C-alpha positions, 0 to 999 in steps of 0.5 A, a space after each residue: 477543548 475536546 474538539 480542538 484536541 481531536 482536530 490536532 490528533 487528526 492533523 498528526 494522523 494526516 502527517 503520519 500517514 505521509 510516512 506510514 502510507 498504507 499500513 491500515 491493511 496490517 490487520 489482515 495478519 490477525 483477521 484470518 480465522 477470526 470468524 466461524 462459518 457464518 462468513 458467507 463470502 470468500 476472501 479475495 477478489 478474482 480480479 485483484 483490481 478492486 481499486 479500479 472499480 468505481 464506488 457506485 459499483 460496490 455500494 449496497 444499493 447496487 448489490 441487488 443487481 450486481 454480482 458477488 464481486 462487489 461483496 468480495 471487494 468489501 471483505 478483508 483479504 488476508 495477506 499471504 506472507 511468504 518466506 525469503 529463500 535462504 541464499 548462500 554465496 555459492 548459490 548466488 555465484 551460479 546466477 546472473 545477478 545484477 545486485 552485488 549480493 555476496 553477504 548482503 543477507 547477513 548485513 540486513 538485506 534480502 535480494 530477489 534475483 528471480 526463481 523458476 517456481 513462479 506462480 504468476 499473481 498480478 493482484 495488488 496487495 489489499 490496502 487502505 485504498 478504498 473509502 468503504 465506510 463512506 461508500 457503503 454506510 454513509 447515508 444509510 441506516 447503520 449502527 455504530 458501537 465502541 469499546 475499550 477491550 483490555 487485550 485489544 484496545 479501543 474498538 469502533 464497530 460499524 454494522 449495516 444490514 442490506 438485501 442481496 439479489 437472492 433475497 437474503 439479507 447480509 450484515 456488513 461489518 467494519 471493525 477498526 482497531 489499533 492494528 488496522 481495519 477488518 471487514 466481514 459479511 455475515 448471513 442474517 438468519 431468516 428469523 431475524 431478517 424482518 426484525 433486525 435491529 441494532 441489538 440483534 445485529 450486534 449479537 449476531 456479529 459477536 456470536 460469529 467472532 471469537 475475538 470480539 464475542 466477549 467484548 462489551 460494546 456501547 452504542 453510539 447515536 451521534 451524527 458528529 461521530 459519523 463525520 469523525 469516521 468519514 474524516 478518519 477514513 479519508 486520512 487513512 485511504 491511500 491511493 498515491 505513491 511517490 517513487 524515487 528513480 535514480 540514473 546510475 552509470 557504470 563505475 558510480 558507487 556512491 549516492 553522491 556520484 549517482 545524484 551528480 548526473 545532470 543528463 541521461 541516455 536515450 535508454 533511460 528516456 525510453 524507460 521513463 516512457 515505459 513507466 509513466 508520462 512526462 508532465 509539466 509541474 507548473 499548474 499540475 493538478 494531480 498528485 504532486 508527491 511533494 514537488 512544487 507545482 507553482 514556482 518551479 523550485 523542484 524542476 520544470 518537469 517530472 514523471 507521473 502515472 495513473 494506474 488502476 485507481 492509483 497515482 504515482 509521482 516519480 522523483 527522477 534524479 536527472 529532472 530534479 534541480 542540480 546545484 554544482 556547489 552542493 556536493 551532497 546534492 541535498 535538494 535531490 536527496 530531500 525527495 529521493 531519500 524520503 521515498 520508500 521505494 527507489 528504482 535504480 536505472 543501472 545504465 550498463 547494457 554490457 552487464 559487466 558490473 553489479 550494483 549494491 544497496 549499501 551505496 545508498 544511505 537512507 533510513 526511509 528507503 526500504 526497497 531498491 528495484 535495480 533495472 539494467 537495460 539489455 540489448 537483444 539481437 533484434 535491437 529491442 530492449 528488455 529490462 533485467 531486474 533484481 530487487 534488494 529489500 531491507 530486513 523486515 520487508 516480507 516477500 510479495 507478488 508478483 515474483 520475479 521469474 528466472 531469468 528476471 527479464 521484463 519486456 517493455 510492453 503492456 504486460 511488462 508494465 502491468 507486472 513492473 508497476 504492480 511490483 513497485 506498488 506492492 513493494 511499498 505496501 509490503 514495506 509498510 509491514 516492516 516494524 519500522 513503519 508498523 510501530 509508528 502506524 499503531 501509535 498514531 492509530 491508537 491515539 486517534 481511536 482513543 480520542 473517539 472512544 473515550 468521550 463515549 465511554 466516559 468512566 465505564 
């Protein structure tokens, strides 16, 4: 009976993850400052590309012959939250804005138009995009503890002692709570190195943590529990994204008008080549983003991109099936209306018109990346970009420069795709997603912890 219950909860968690795509990194908001000076690895990866490394480069067995970057990858990085600048209508009027921004802030939107004081940061947001427990802990001797703290809720703690190239030993810790996952590295004092055991490792961790120091943990000795944690992590790790792309012509001011476009220009075709590659859907084996890869009910082709260990499947409005008798274009809305991030390709090179996020009605859409092609004097094209966010989505890197122009080359693609991925990861910090994530995670962690603690 308990096994059936846990399987049902895991299934619910998997479904919820489709909506709450990558919120497991929310815990970084609370993890900062939790540990004292015993932390031996700085937060953050120099490259910011942790997802591009292969698992064998970052496992403890390889640490003795690798650099500290593997340890940097393991340690949870805090998200540095910025504040949206206050934008007044008189300020906006002085900018060459693509988004119709007047009064949007008061009506629930924040618009990024580009700014002068940009510090270029092309790192991807820390997110649940790596199976750290499977890579570091599984197959090696480690210790697992559980607890149910009144102020925190259910907790699952994993501890692993490993040697480094310098001969010192460190303690890798993963703390799973309702709000997400925290990962730390601690120095093991020389006097404990030769006699390290479960009890001493737990004591070392708790002495280094103000938050978890007072918690009463119970040790778990069960191979089945380890399997549960691997399954839990598998459903939490997210490296796939579905992004909507809508082709919009000048004069179109409603989503029904935009989704009625059955063809597109060469400029849009060039933009699609910039952000991805066309793929035939039938028989496609990569991430399909909800598209039909067997019977062709969602079109014959789509746009796809592999990017730094992530997969992006785009929902292209003009490639999705069109039904002339369906004035609401429900088939196209079924996909694009359920995408957190939507790219609007506003095919107006003259720049005489603006676009408004209020023309699209979806509770799921949180970020609108509005792109307008601009023809340069030499005949080349650059992309003028503004981004509209619903309230609750915090600012995120890389920030648009002023003017917000992107060149369709390698550097421009790196900037644009990281901006799009970070847009979705940042959107998961909005209350509308975080609350759902917390509830699902609470239910699943409770199903693991409660049987172990019993009546404790």
